[in-house]
C-alpha positions in Angstrom: 158.3 198.7 127.1 161.8 200.8 127.3 160.1 204.2 128.2 158.6 202.3 131.3 161.8 201.8 133.0 162.3 205.6 132.8 159.4 206.3 135.3 160.1 203.4 137.8 162.1 204.5 140.7 165.7 201.9 140.9 164.7 200.5 137.1 166.9 202.6 135.3 170.1 200.8 136.9 168.7 196.9 136.8 167.9 197.9 132.9 171.7 198.9 132.4 172.5 195.3 134.4 170.6 193.4 131.8 172.0 195.4 128.7 168.8 197.3 128.0 168.8 200.5 126.0 166.8 203.3 128.3 166.1 206.8 127.4 167.7 209.5 129.4 165.2 211.6 131.2 165.8 214.1 128.8 165.1 212.1 126.0 161.8 210.9 127.7 160.8 214.4 128.5 161.1 215.4 124.6 159.3 212.4 123.4 156.3 213.5 126.1 156.7 217.2 124.0 156.3 215.0 120.7 153.0 213.1 122.2 151.9 216.4 122.7 152.1 218.5 119.8 149.1 217.9 117.1 150.2 216.1 114.1 150.2 217.7 110.9 150.4 221.2 112.4 152.2 224.6 111.5 155.6 224.9 113.9 159.0 226.6 114.5 162.1 225.0 116.0 164.4 227.7 117.4 168.1 226.4 117.7 168.4 223.5 115.3 172.1 223.0 115.4 172.8 219.7 113.1 168.9 218.7 113.1 168.7 215.4 115.1 165.5 216.9 117.1 164.1 218.2 113.7 164.4 214.6 112.5 162.5 213.4 115.1 159.7 215.9 114.8 159.1 215.4 111.4 159.2 211.4 111.9 156.7 211.7 114.7 154.3 214.7 114.3 154.3 214.6 110.5 154.1 218.6 110.4 152.6 220.4 107.3 155.0 223.2 107.7 158.1 222.9 110.0 159.9 226.4 110.4 163.9 225.6 111.3 165.3 228.8 112.9 168.9 229.4 113.5 171.5 231.9 112.8 174.3 229.4 112.4 176.6 232.1 113.8 179.8 231.6 115.8 179.8 233.7 118.9 183.0 235.5 119.6 182.1 236.8 123.4 183.4 234.9 126.3 180.1 234.5 127.8 179.4 231.9 124.9 182.9 229.8 125.6 181.1 226.9 126.9 178.1 227.2 124.5 177.5 224.7 121.2 178.1 228.3 119.0 181.4 229.7 120.9 184.6 228.9 122.1 185.7 225.5 121.5 182.6 223.8 120.8 181.9 226.3 118.3 184.8 225.9 116.0 184.5 229.1 114.2 182.7 231.0 111.4 183.3 227.9 108.7 182.0 225.3 111.2 178.8 227.5 111.6 178.5 227.4 107.7 179.0 223.5 107.5 176.4 223.1 110.1 173.9 224.9 108.2 175.1 223.4 104.8 174.6 220.1 106.9 171.0 220.7 107.8 170.1 222.1 104.3 171.6 218.7 102.5 169.8 216.6 105.3 166.3 217.6 104.4 167.0 218.5 100.8 164.0 216.6 100.0 161.3 218.4 102.8 162.7 221.5 101.6 161.9 221.1 98.1 158.2 219.9 98.9 157.8 222.6 101.3 157.5 220.7 104.7 160.6 222.4 105.9 161.5 226.3 105.7 164.9 227.2 106.9 165.4 230.6 108.5 169.1 231.3 109.2 168.3 234.4 111.2 168.0 235.4 114.8 165.0 234.3 116.3 163.3 237.9 116.9 163.9 238.4 113.4 162.3 235.2 112.1 159.3 235.0 114.6 158.5 238.8 113.7 158.2 237.7 110.1 155.2 235.5 110.9 151.4 236.8 111.4 150.1 236.5 114.9 148.5 233.3 115.8 150.3 231.4 112.8 151.9 229.0 114.4 150.3 225.8 116.5 153.6 225.3 118.3 157.0 226.8 119.1 160.1 224.7 120.2 162.8 227.0 121.9 166.3 225.8 122.3 168.2 228.8 121.3 170.4 231.5 123.0 170.0 230.4 126.7 170.7 233.9 128.3 167.7 235.2 130.4 166.9 238.0 128.0 166.9 236.3 125.1 164.5 233.6 126.2 162.4 235.7 127.5 162.2 237.8 124.1 161.5 234.2 122.6 158.9 233.3 124.9 157.1 236.7 124.5 157.3 236.3 120.7 156.4 232.9 120.8 153.1 233.8 122.6 152.2 236.1 119.7 152.9 234.1 117.1 151.4 230.7 118.6 147.5 230.4 118.1 145.0 230.4 121.5 145.6 226.6 122.4 148.9 226.2 120.9 152.2 225.2 122.7 155.3 227.0 123.8 157.8 224.4 124.4 161.4 224.5 125.1 164.8 222.7 126.5 167.4 223.4 129.0 164.6 224.2 131.7 167.0 224.1 135.6 169.4 225.9 137.5 173.0 226.3 136.4 174.7 225.8 133.2 177.0 228.5 131.3 173.6 230.5 131.0 173.2 230.5 134.8 169.9 229.6 135.0 168.3 232.0 132.6 165.8 229.4 131.1 164.2 228.7 133.9 164.2 232.2 135.5 162.7 233.5 132.3 160.2 230.8 132.0 159.1 231.1 135.5 158.5 234.7 135.1 156.5 234.1 131.6 154.3 231.8 133.5 153.4 234.0 136.1 152.7 237.2 133.9 151.0 235.3 130.7 148.0 233.4 130.0 149.6 230.0 129.8 149.1 226.4 131.5 152.1 224.8 132.3 151.3 221.1 131.2 154.7 219.6 132.3 158.2 220.5 133.4 160.2 217.7 133.7 163.8 216.6 132.3 164.9 219.9 131.6 161.9 220.3 129.2 158.8 222.5 129.4 155.5 221.9 127.9 153.1 225.7 128.3 149.7 225.7 126.7 148.8 229.3 125.5 144.9 230.2 126.8 
């Protein structure tokens, strides 16, 4: 019922007046991704951070195998000052190690039974280790700069089977990445055999033809 408030104009503010918890547009769009991706599938999440969305993927999709890809590496370049892995939010190398260790501890059982495979690596290196067409889907939420997003999109296109999905976060203008995600996704759609399923709430869902 709460999800209904997300889509009816004016109902979000009304719901708040009555103390009803309403998911954000981003949360609702992520729910759409979780509804779209096939159950029991093999997928990869690029940009894991603390593993919160990974948990949702496990609970909803119940994947056969979930590859978690993240270098958990502190970036010192000034361009990353406002990112989660640079500047004050990144907190330094030790913080990155703690985040990685926290994700490993969080999913100990799934790692042991083979449901989750963790790749502490840059996404291009991790994706290149998969055979072409080996994945049912990829969720891209790594480095948001244009060149890196385009690289993730192109590699994902190779690694996702025909009929599979390429999805991701932070589609829109602005941000410290200066709209790099949106620019890369828009160009990728024009130049490759993919069909946009949905672009909303900062999320995008593309189906590979």
